[in-house]
Structures are given as C-alpha cells and as structure tokens.
N, C-alpha and C positions, 0 to 999 in steps of 0.2 A: 924764190917764189914758185918756180916751175916744179920743184920737188914737192912743195906743199900741194900744188894742184894735182900732181900725179897721185899723191896720197888720198886727197879728197875724192878723186875719180875712183880709185880702188875701193875705198870705204863705201862710196855710194853704190858701186856695182855689187859689193857684198851685201849691203843692206837690201837692195832690190831683190837679189837672188834669195836671200834668207826669208824675206817677206813673202815672196811668191811660194816658196816651199812651205812656210807656215800656213798660208792660206789654203794650199792644197790639202795639207794634213787636217786642218780644222774643218774644211768642207767635207772631207771623207768621214770625219767623226760627227758631223751634223751641227757644228757650232756656227751660228749665224752672225751674231754681233761680235766683232772682234776689234781689237786695237790695231790689227795688222793691216786693215784696209787704209787707214790714214797714214800708217808708217810706209806702206808701199807707195802711196801717192806722193808723200813728201820725199821719199828717196828718189823718185823719178825727177822731181824738180831739182833736188840737190845734184843729181847726176848730170842733168842738162846744164845747170849753172856751172858745174865744175868743168865740163867739156868746153863751154864757152870761154871760161876764164883761161883754160889751158891753151885753146886756140888763139886767144887774144895775146897771150904772152909769147907763144911760139911764132906768131905771125911777124911779118916785117914791120908793120906799124900797129901800134896799139891805139884802139879807138875808145873813146869815152862811152859810146853807145853800148858796146859789148860789155864793158865793165859795169855800166849801170844795169844792163839786162841781167848780168850775172848776179848782182846783189838783189834785184827784184825777184828773180827766181828762187834764190835762197830764202828770202823773206816769205814768199808764198809757201815754200816747203816748211819753214818753221811754223807758220800760222796753221797749216794743215796738221802738223804734228801736235801743236798745242791744242787744237780742237779735239784730236783723237785722244790725247791723254786726259783732257778735261771730261770728255764723254765717258771714258773708261772709269775715271774716278767717281763720277756721279753714279754710274751703274754699280760700282762696288759699294758705294755708300748705301744705295737702295737695297742691295742684297744683304748688307750688314744690318740694316735697320729692320728688315723683314724677319731675320732670324732672332732678333731680340724679343 
C-alpha cells in the first residue's frame, strides 16, 4: 500500500503542476472558462488526501480518522472534477448547437 500511496502522491503532484501550467498558458492566450480550474482544485484535494494516507501508513499507529479524512478528500476531489467535466460538456454542447 505504501507504493500505491507514493504513486498517488506523484501523480497528484504532476496533475497539479500541469494544471497550473495549462492555466498560465490559457490566461496568456485570453481563455477564461476552462476545465483546468476544477482539475487544479481536484488535484489539490487528491494530493492532500494522498499525503494523509501516506503519513497514516508510515506512522507508527494507523488512525481511522486519517483514513476517513483521506477518503473524504478524495471524494471532494472527484466531485469537483465531475462538476468541471459536466460544465465543460454542457459548454461544448452549446457551442455545437450554435454552429448548427
């Protein structure tokens, strides 16, 4: 499980870094509404949850509170990501129907 948590932390760090870079590029190009804001927010929640889970496993005693908080943070991250993808999808549908 420790290896899985290290992988989750690494992927969360990459996702946060790439999201920040994408937001910088899009801001420079003048793009306002993007999917990357919810992706960045969800990646921060995934990162915090992954760190909590890693500290929970590496610690001397495992607590149920940290494990529960880890899952709640990941659930919040998934909910934010779901909202971002849904918003992006509806925006794409509006763009597609306006061209028809």
